Every structure is written in C-alpha cells, then in structure tokens.
N, C-alpha and C positions, 0 to 999 in steps of 0.2 A: 034636697035634690041637685043630681048634680049639670053641672049648666060647666062651655065656656065662657070664661069668668076674661081667662088673656089669652091677644093673639101678639106671643115675641117676635120679636125683628130682632134677628142678629145684627150689630152698630164693627164696625169699624174704631167713631167716634162717639160717646156717650153721648158727652158733653154738645155736637155741634150736631149729632142730633136730634135732639132735645128742645135746643135754642127753636130748629128750623119747623118741626110744628109745633111747639109753641110759636112764635109770627105768625108761623100760616093759614093754622084756625083754632088758636090760642088756647092750645088744654097748658094745663098745670100742672108738672113732674113733682114727686120725689124723687130723690138721687137714696143712693143701699149703698151708699158705697160711690169708691173711683165706674165701676164697671157696668153699673143696673142705674135706672131711671125709671122713671115710668107715674101714667095714670089712677090715681087712685078712686075713681069717685067714678068714674061712670054704670054702664049696664056692661056690658067691654068696659074692655082698658087692654093700657097697648104700652109692653115688658120695652125695651131700650138692651137687649143683652152684649152688655162690647166682652164680657168673662172668655178670659182663654182657657181658664181650669172647669169652668159648667159652658165651653161655647153651645153656641149650635152653628146648622148652616140653613139654613129653609128656618122658612116663616113656619110659626110651629104656635099653635093653638091649642089655649092650652084651659084643660076643665078645673072645676073645683068640687071636694068632694069635704062629706062629714068625715069620713073613713078610711084616710089612705090604705091604710093594710089587708081590711075589704072590698077594695076597689081592683087594688093588684089580685087580687085573687078573684074578683069579679074575669078583670081586663086579662087577669093565663087563663081562667080557664071557656075563658069564651077563643079564643085562639090566639089572642097578640099575644107577640112578639115582646116581653123589658129591649128596654132599647142601652136606658142608660137606669140601676138601682135603685133607690127613695136614697136619698143627700137631703141636708137637714139647706135651709139658706136662709137668706133674711128675714125673719116677718116666720116662718112656714115649715114644709119637707113634700119635696117632689118625686118624680119617677116622670120617663118615657117611654113607651111604651111602637111599633109600632100595626095596627092595622095586620089584617090577609089579605089590602091587598096592596102596602108596601110606606102606607101615606104613614104619618109620627106627629105623637100625639104627647102632651105634658098631662096628667094626674100632676093636681098639688092639692093640702086641707095647712087654711091659714092655722098658726097656734103661736100669738105675739107672745111678746119676750115677757 
C-alpha cells in the first residue's frame, strides 16, 4: 500500500542539521554520502537533502510504493504533473510531481543494492 514514508528537508549543512536533530530528539541517522542523511526506523522518517544535483527547495513528503512505473502512470492519469522524472539514488529510484493544487510530493521505490 502506498504511504508517506519520508519527509525530506532541504538543508545546506547535512552534518550540522543531522547533529542538531540527534541532540534535540535523540534521532539516529544513516548517512548516504556527504549530501544525504536519514532516519531509518520510524513509521515516517526524516531525510536531510543537501544535494546540489537533486536539490529541493521546500519540505517534500515522499510516498513509498511497490511499483514506481505504475505509480507514475497513476499520478499522470489522475492529473498530476511530473516535475522531476525518475532518477536513481542509493537504495532506490524516485520521481517528483505536483498535484492539481500545486503541492509537490515525491514517490519512491526501495531497490536494495
């Protein structure tokens, strides 16, 4: 079942923001390179996106699905506008879209290496 799995935050200093949340709330993070870190054990995890190549500008809810291509087809058929085509990242693939009211979300599938 598709569900919001991540909320991704745009950050300039991944290590600094990661350390802030670790100290503030005791959250444990996994680093996925120097530009991304995420909690990985909650119902909804937090991703810290400091990537210059795949940068985001606003808070980005991310929906987890089992079949990314089917989700892309469903989103576009329902009237969603793809803003970032499917791309790979460590551990999976995703795309971004806007709903008819302009809200941007991401959709991803886990694909362990």
